[in-house]
C-alpha angles and dihedrals in degrees: 000000000000119000110267122227096178143171132196104219099166096137094052100106091051093047091050093047089052090054102264115157133187131219136191118192089349094304120116111236141165111269098238092055092052093048093047091052089054093054103263106154102169136044125201117213125188120219124208120191100226113350095183135093116243089264091055098258109150120239095222130217087106095318087238105203122151093274092055092046091050092052093048091045093052090054090049093051090048088060094047095256128142124228135233110194112209111206112201096177087215136089092246141003115347117191139133090292097051137018103170120186115243112261091247092054101045098105098044128115122236091263091050092047091053089053091045091055091049095047095043093048094047094044095049093047092049089050092051090047091053088052090054096249106101107168119246092216135015130207112212102214130347121259091337092180090128095031131261140263095030139244094021096044097036116135127288088033089096093161091062093038089056092045093054096043092044090052089056092048093050091048094050092049092047087062097039117009091198095053113135111233126208129192111199133202130174128228098059093189095062108093094172090056094051093047093050094045100046095039087058096042097047090055090058113021144074119272120266138184112227139036110215120203132193116216121183108165095215092056109023109053135256125330087246090059089051091051093048092050095047093047091050100046093044089062097035096053104020092225131136113254128218127180095233094187130021137147141163130197123250096193143009092215112124117244098207094123091055094051095048092209131136114255089251090056100052136070108193090183099162095057094061110125093225089066094052090050091063099059137082099225126057116250094247132114089260092046090052089054093048091048091055092048090053091046092052090051091054091050092047093053097052107125122264093010092287094138101097106170145274147269115223107219117239099333090170101047094117120173113268128146108258099039112092139158093238137004121215088260090056092049089054090053094049098035090230127136125248164222108143129203128104114315097179112049097116089058095060129107090235125063122243090276093052097257118147112254127222091254089076088063089055089056092048092049093052102113100225 
């Protein structure tokens, strides 16, 4: 498998619609062209089943339905990039803290849910293929550390977890027998978690190709713990490893003036000082560069060449009014509290004004 220099740019259409622009060397350019010039060869795109309230109000954060994914995928293919399709099997964010059944699936039995996963996966892939943008890799579930499609697939219900994930794998391979399959957990520094999860899954589930890991240094432990985990599971399971989500801050400056939101309307989570205090690199442009260099070294040193690259998470989610992690309609669906707004802008690979940061040069210079 080729080495992946990837980016998850799932919010891009929303950012562009809200007026966000991108610059490289002071010249305004389309995002895909900038990323391609800096060596990005893969994009990761999340897919939500129905990211709209019953009255049609969008949930935000890119509102990544099949139409949005198709448009983003066509632009990626036009720039020679491959595609990782990230199935959430939810109508909005799915992660270790929430795995909410899609609205249309909420009254189904376990047997019916297994069939729904299969049918939905197969149908969406066929649709993408007909549009000329068949993904090169699919991710069956997003950060399924605590399972998926709760409550039926909630950890430790490994039998149901394996049924649901295996249904997605079978469906993907029914459409394209050569499709690369990723299974993705968060908390890349937790070796005990990865051993427990994959030991249980492999006893029950369909085979797959790639273990995906999330690694956010302010949540997921030291870089040494990441290295130790990757080195261990590469040998234990014999699978290729990809950092499916990673980011690092380039500043602790607040971006309130760029969002143009009232304090009560914005979250600004990633600029909280307590997060910066947990990490080994300073949240500066230089610190972001050094973090990536250290990350690439860890990937390169994974035994038996099983370290196969990374996807930087939302490098282009710059702060503009109108692009938010959750609308009020989405919060009603998830049961979470607001506010909305962008909570990630200081983790991007572009500054608050959309200017390319030096970390992109580090990616370009990675000799892979």
